[in-house]
C-alpha positions, 0 to 999 in steps of 0.5 A: 480423501487421500493424503494429496488432497488432506496435503493440499487442504492444509495447505490452502488452509496455512496460506488464507490464515497468513494472507492478510500478514502477507498482504500487509507486509508490501504496506509502506508506512507515511505520513501526509504532507499535501493534498492535491485534489484538484491534480489528484496527487499526494505528497507523503513522507515515506520509509522505503518502498521495496518494491519500486527500488527504495531503499530509503524513506523520502518525501514525494508526490505519487498520483493517486489511483482512485481521487476518493482517496484523497477525501479520506486523509488530511494532512499530518496524518499516518498512513499505510499504503501499497504504490506501484510505476504506472505510465503516468508516474509513481500512482498510490493504489491503496491506501489506509489511515494508520491504528 
């Protein structure tokens, strides 16, 4: 293996090790305040969402990309989530209960 191949392999290895940490950095802390399964919406009290240009926390209603997400949480649960701006409004694309 030449030096370039060794360096490339090392960079790929380190990147793979840190990928979960990088993904977690995009996750936002929140608390479920309301669930509206029929409308596919969830109300979350949350901290700043940098990728949406929100520099401070607030409580707001989000659509959910997958309505099955709403069945995995209940009002009062602490969650981590990712959201994006879609044509239909702010949408939660990933959500999991906090540990």
